[in-house]
C-alpha positions in Angstrom: 48.7 -16.7 114.9 48.1 -13.8 112.0 49.9 -14.4 108.8 51.8 -11.7 108.0 51.9 -10.2 104.4 54.9 -8.8 102.8 54.7 -4.9 102.1 57.4 -2.6 100.7 56.5 0.1 103.4 57.5 -2.2 106.4 61.2 -1.0 106.4 63.9 -1.6 108.9 64.4 1.4 111.4 67.3 2.8 109.2 65.3 2.8 106.2 62.4 4.3 107.8 64.1 7.1 109.1 65.6 7.9 105.8 62.3 7.8 104.4 60.7 10.3 106.8 63.8 12.5 106.1 62.8 12.5 102.4 59.3 13.3 103.3 59.4 15.9 106.1 62.9 17.4 105.5 61.7 19.7 102.4 60.2 23.3 103.0 56.4 22.0 102.8 54.7 19.1 103.7 52.0 18.0 101.2 51.0 14.7 102.3 47.1 14.4 103.3 46.0 15.4 106.7 45.0 12.3 109.0 41.6 11.5 109.6 39.3 10.1 112.0 37.3 11.6 114.9 39.0 14.1 117.3 38.2 12.2 120.3 39.4 8.7 119.2 42.7 6.7 119.8 43.2 3.7 117.6 45.1 0.8 119.5 47.0 -1.7 117.1 47.3 -4.4 119.9 47.0 -8.4 119.6 43.5 -9.2 121.4 45.1 -11.5 123.9 46.9 -8.7 125.4 44.0 -5.9 124.7 41.6 -8.1 126.7 44.2 -8.8 129.4 46.3 -6.6 132.0 48.0 -4.6 129.2 44.9 -3.3 127.9 43.2 -2.6 131.2 46.3 -0.7 132.1 46.0 1.2 128.7 42.3 2.1 129.4 42.8 3.2 133.1 46.0 5.4 132.5 45.3 6.6 128.6 41.9 7.1 128.4 40.5 7.4 132.4 36.8 8.1 132.8 35.9 12.0 132.8 33.4 12.4 135.9 32.6 15.8 135.3 30.3 15.5 132.4 26.7 14.4 132.9 27.4 11.0 131.9 30.9 9.7 132.5 32.7 9.1 129.7 36.3 8.1 128.6 38.7 11.0 127.9 39.3 9.4 124.4 37.0 6.7 123.0 39.0 3.9 121.9 39.2 1.7 118.8 41.0 -1.7 118.7 42.4 -3.1 115.5 45.0 -6.0 115.0 47.4 -6.1 112.0 45.6 -8.8 110.4 46.5 -7.8 106.5 48.0 -5.2 104.6 44.8 -3.8 104.2 44.5 -3.0 107.9 47.9 -1.4 108.0 47.0 0.9 105.5 43.8 2.0 107.3 46.2 2.8 110.4 48.4 5.1 108.2 45.4 7.5 107.7 44.4 7.7 111.3 45.0 10.7 113.7 45.8 9.1 117.0 47.3 5.8 117.2 49.1 3.2 119.7 51.0 0.4 118.2 51.9 -1.7 121.3 53.3 -5.3 121.9 55.6 -7.4 124.0 58.8 -8.7 122.1 58.4 -12.3 123.9 55.4 -12.7 121.2 55.4 -13.7 117.7 52.3 -11.6 116.5 52.3 -9.2 113.6 52.2 -6.4 116.1 55.5 -7.5 117.8 57.1 -7.9 114.5 56.1 -4.5 113.3 57.7 -3.0 116.2 60.9 -5.2 116.0 61.4 -4.0 112.4 61.8 -0.5 113.7 64.2 -1.2 116.3 67.8 -1.4 116.3 69.7 -4.6 117.6 70.8 -2.5 120.6 67.4 -1.2 121.2 65.8 -4.5 121.0 68.3 -6.0 123.2 67.9 -3.2 125.7 64.3 -3.9 126.1 64.5 -7.6 126.4 66.9 -6.9 129.3 64.1 -5.2 130.9 64.1 -1.6 129.5 60.9 -0.1 127.6 60.4 2.0 124.4 57.4 4.6 124.4 58.2 6.4 121.2 56.0 9.5 120.2 56.1 9.6 116.0 54.3 12.5 115.3 53.4 13.2 111.7 54.7 9.5 110.7 52.6 8.8 107.6 50.3 11.8 107.6 50.1 15.3 108.5 48.3 16.4 111.7 49.1 12.8 113.1 50.2 11.3 116.7 51.6 7.9 116.8 52.9 6.1 119.8 55.2 2.8 119.7 55.2 0.9 123.0 57.2 -2.2 123.4 58.2 -4.0 126.3 59.9 -7.4 127.2 56.8 -9.3 128.3 52.9 -8.6 128.8 53.7 -7.7 132.4 56.2 -5.1 131.5 54.0 -3.9 129.1 51.1 -3.3 131.3 53.5 -1.7 133.8 54.4 0.8 131.0 50.9 1.8 130.4 50.7 2.3 134.3 53.7 4.4 134.4 53.5 6.4 131.1 49.7 6.5 130.2 49.1 9.9 131.5 51.9 11.3 129.7 50.7 9.5 126.4 47.2 11.0 127.4 48.7 14.4 127.6 50.3 13.8 124.0 47.0 13.0 122.6 45.4 15.9 124.0 47.8 18.7 123.1 47.6 17.2 119.6 43.7 17.2 119.6 43.7 20.8 121.0 46.2 21.9 118.4 43.8 20.3 115.4 40.8 21.6 116.7 42.2 25.2 117.0 43.4 25.0 113.1 39.8 23.7 112.3 38.2 26.4 114.3 40.1 29.6 113.4 41.9 29.4 110.4 39.0 30.9 108.3 36.4 31.6 110.7 37.2 34.6 113.2 35.8 37.8 114.5 38.4 39.8 114.4 36.8 43.2 114.6 35.2 41.9 118.1 38.5 40.6 119.3 40.1 44.4 118.7 37.2 45.5 120.7 38.1 43.4 123.7 41.8 44.1 123.3 40.9 48.2 123.2 38.4 48.1 126.0 40.0 45.6 128.4 43.5 44.8 127.2 42.9 41.6 126.7 41.4 39.2 123.8 40.2 35.9 122.8 39.8 34.3 119.3 36.0 34.1 118.4 34.3 32.1 115.8 32.0 34.1 113.6 28.7 33.3 115.2 30.0 34.3 118.6 28.3 37.6 120.3 29.1 39.6 122.9 26.3 39.5 125.4 27.6 41.3 128.5 30.5 43.9 128.4 31.1 45.5 131.9 33.6 47.1 133.8 33.3 48.3 137.6 35.9 50.0 139.3 39.1 47.4 139.2 36.9 44.5 137.9 35.9 43.5 134.4 33.4 41.0 132.9 32.7 39.8 129.2 30.1 37.4 128.3 30.5 35.7 124.9 28.0 33.3 123.4 27.4 31.1 120.5 23.7 30.1 120.1 23.0 27.3 117.6 19.5 25.2 116.9 20.8 22.5 119.3 23.5 23.6 121.3 24.6 26.7 123.5 28.2 27.7 124.2 28.9 30.3 126.8 32.4 31.9 127.5 33.0 34.4 130.1 36.3 36.5 131.1 36.3 38.0 134.3 39.2 39.9 135.8 39.9 41.8 138.9 42.8 44.1 140.0 42.8 44.0 144.1 43.1 40.2 144.7 46.3 38.8 145.7 47.2 35.6 144.1 47.5 33.9 147.6 43.6 34.2 148.0 42.9 31.9 144.8 41.7 28.9 146.3 39.1 26.1 144.7 36.3 27.7 147.2 37.5 31.1 146.0 37.0 30.0 142.4 33.6 28.2 142.9 32.2 31.3 144.8 33.5 34.0 142.6 32.0 31.9 139.6 28.6 31.8 141.2 28.5 35.3 142.4 29.0 36.3 138.7 26.8 34.0 136.9 24.0 34.6 139.6 24.5 38.4 138.4 24.9 37.9 134.6 24.2 34.2 133.4 20.3 34.2 134.0 17.4 32.4 132.4 13.8 32.1 132.7 11.6 32.3 135.9 14.0 34.3 137.8 16.4 31.5 137.3 20.2 31.7 137.1 23.4 29.5 136.5 25.2 28.0 139.7 27.8 25.4 140.1 26.1 21.9 141.0 27.8 20.9 144.0 25.5 17.4 144.5 27.9 16.2 141.5 32.0 15.8 141.3 33.9 18.8 141.0 37.9 18.8 140.2 40.5 21.6 140.4 44.1 21.0 139.8 47.2 23.1 139.6 48.8 23.4 136.2 50.6 25.7 133.8 48.5 27.6 131.5 49.9 29.9 128.8 53.2 29.9 130.8 51.1 31.0 134.0 50.6 29.3 137.0 46.8 28.5 136.9 44.0 26.5 138.5 42.0 24.4 136.2 38.6 23.8 137.4 35.9 21.3 135.9 32.6 20.4 136.9 28.7 20.8 136.1 26.4 23.9 136.3 22.5 23.8 136.6 19.8 26.6 136.8 18.5 27.2 140.0 15.5 29.9 141.4 14.9 31.2 144.9 12.3 28.4 146.6 11.4 31.2 149.4 12.6 34.0 151.0 14.7 32.3 153.2 17.5 31.9 150.4 16.9 28.0 149.7 17.3 27.4 145.9 15.6 24.8 143.7 16.5 23.3 140.3 14.6 24.9 137.2 16.1 22.9 134.4 18.9 23.0 132.2 22.5 22.3 132.8 25.9 21.1 131.7 29.6 21.0 131.8 32.2 23.9 132.3 35.9 24.5 132.4 37.5 27.2 134.2 41.0 28.6 134.3 41.8 30.8 136.9 45.2 32.3 137.3 47.1 35.7 138.4 48.6 37.7 135.2 52.0 39.5 136.6 52.4 41.6 133.4 49.1 43.4 134.2 48.9 42.6 137.9 45.1 41.0 137.3 43.4 38.0 138.6 41.7 36.4 135.3 39.3 33.7 135.3 38.3 32.0 131.7 35.2 29.9 131.8 33.4 27.9 129.2 30.2 26.2 129.5 27.9 24.1 127.2 24.5 23.3 127.0 24.1 20.3 124.7 21.4 17.8 125.6 21.8 15.7 122.6 25.1 16.2 121.5 29.0 14.9 122.3 29.7 17.2 125.2 33.3 16.3 125.5 33.9 17.5 122.1 32.1 20.8 122.7 34.1 21.2 126.0 37.1 20.9 124.2 36.0 23.7 121.8 36.0 25.9 124.8 39.5 24.8 126.2 40.9 25.7 122.8 39.2 29.0 123.0 40.5 29.7 126.5 44.1 29.0 125.1 43.8 31.7 122.7 43.8 34.1 125.5 46.2 37.1 125.4 47.0 40.6 126.8 48.1 43.9 125.5 51.1 43.6 127.5 53.3 41.2 125.3 51.4 38.0 124.6 50.9 36.5 121.3 49.1 38.9 118.3 45.6 38.7 117.6 46.3 36.6 114.2 48.3 33.9 116.1 46.8 30.9 117.8 48.7 28.1 119.4 51.2 26.2 117.0 48.6 23.6 115.4 49.7 20.3 114.2 50.6 20.5 110.4 
């Protein structure tokens, strides 16, 4: 059993809430921002549960494997800590994404931590079979997401992560994208190019200072804009396609893949007559979801470069490839179907983090018919 060290910051729930009101109730929050990698969640849990069913349920449901990458990665990297001493607790207070979890049947420091933050009624309800999954945004620092997870016993704790894990993951994902939006765009924007897109096409997305417009074309009822960010070790591609004569009912995963292939064959070309194509040899995922208050399809997979092998139309790989993320939706205000697609080429870099940047860029999409003004990005975690 770990020895619990007294700390004046370990307060009962009433005192804790009062302290939070004093910190965050004023007009400005001047506390430091949370630190740590964007793609990491720190789990504070006794090792006996971390290596048992509760830890396995957390890993499976909060940080599942992402199969649509060249090499599968967990959606978030995990870091495990135990509250062994006061210094560890102080480290936890600084971090961006934290889960503190324990069954109340234990006598560990983690259980003691949660008990001190529960009312007597709440503790009794948990012991009677209820569970507690409590989000505590900006608890100790700005730009922070903390979760308290408590259950009566180890089995109940594992079941809580099985049922609530996806919602916890969504919260961490949203917080991560909000922080990245602030870091990407607060002081690094190509406002003039954004205005050009709005004037020419009635839409825009935020662009960092080193993005360039590679293709900007309209043909009849269609428009296509290809944006590129070329650095020494990485390449980011983002395109927006719209069409005005497609019914929303026509949008299916197959339509998305075929349309993407048609666009990249025309516009995203490489050397030796090669062009970009969806890699159907690897996993592809498409799900329906809400995107910027629109009904959308979110597709993820891998692309690779191909070239004709012979006059019969067969294709052969010619090198290069990476992941992509795609949002396709019907926009009622403009009566257009839009496709927003971000892809990366980064052989020696963290691909999941770069792909998240493409998601952030897609989330800045706006039209002239009433969306956010060009200087507004999604509300970032303060």
